[in-house]
N, C-alpha and C positions, 0 to 999 in steps of 0.2 A: 462539479466533479462528481463522478458515480462513487458508490460506496464499493470499496474493494475487497470487503469481506464477506464471504457466503454466510447469511444468516444461520444456517444449520451448523456452522461451525463456531458461531458465537453461542449457541443455545448447547451445543455440547459441551464447550468449555465451562460455561456457566454450570451446566450439570455436574460436571466432573468436580468443580469448586465446591459446589454444595455437597456433594457425596463425599468430599475430603473433610467436612466438618466433623468436629466431634460428636459422639453418640448423644450427649446430653442436650444437644441443639437441633437434633435432626427433626424434632417436631415442628420446626420453623423452616425445614428444608425449602418449601415452596416459595416462601416469602424470600429467603435468602438467594434462591435460584434466580427469581425475577429482578432482585436488585443488582445481583453480579452481572447479569445481561445488561440492564442499563447503564451500569458503571462501566463495563466494557465497550460498549457501544460508544459512550460520551467520550472515554479517553482515547478510542482509537479515532474518531471522528477529528480530535484535536490534532492528530499527528499530521494531518494534510496528505496522506499515502495515496499513491495512485496504483492503478491495477497494472499488472504485468503488461497486458495489452498496450495501455496507454504509455507505459515506460518503453516498450519495443518501437512503437511509432515515433516516438521523440527521439530513440536512438537513431532509427534510420534516418530522420530529418537531419540530425546532427552529422551523421556520415556522409550524406549527399552533401551538405554544406561545406564540409571539409574539403571533399573532392572539388567542388567548384572553386573554393579558396585557393586550392593548391594549383589548379589549372590557370586560373587568373594570375597567381604569382609568378608562374612559369612563363605565361605569356607577356607579362610587364617586364620581366627579366630579358627576355628576347627583344622585345621593342626596345629597351636600353642599351641593347648591344652587349649585354653581359652574359 
């Protein structure tokens, strides 16, 4: 599975989190930013998410499968004389 997250978006989120820290710890900002990014990447990887493109492809496959199933059900019903 590919990574559905834009690395720039993760970097931006990590940067914003580090900027939101109290002024007393701003000296450690670069360390925190790197750690935030690592934690975010690890946490998001555990979610087993898919990209929008992968989702849309699977939704299309499901729609076609449903159409075929409905056609087969109608055909079976006609063959059974119902």
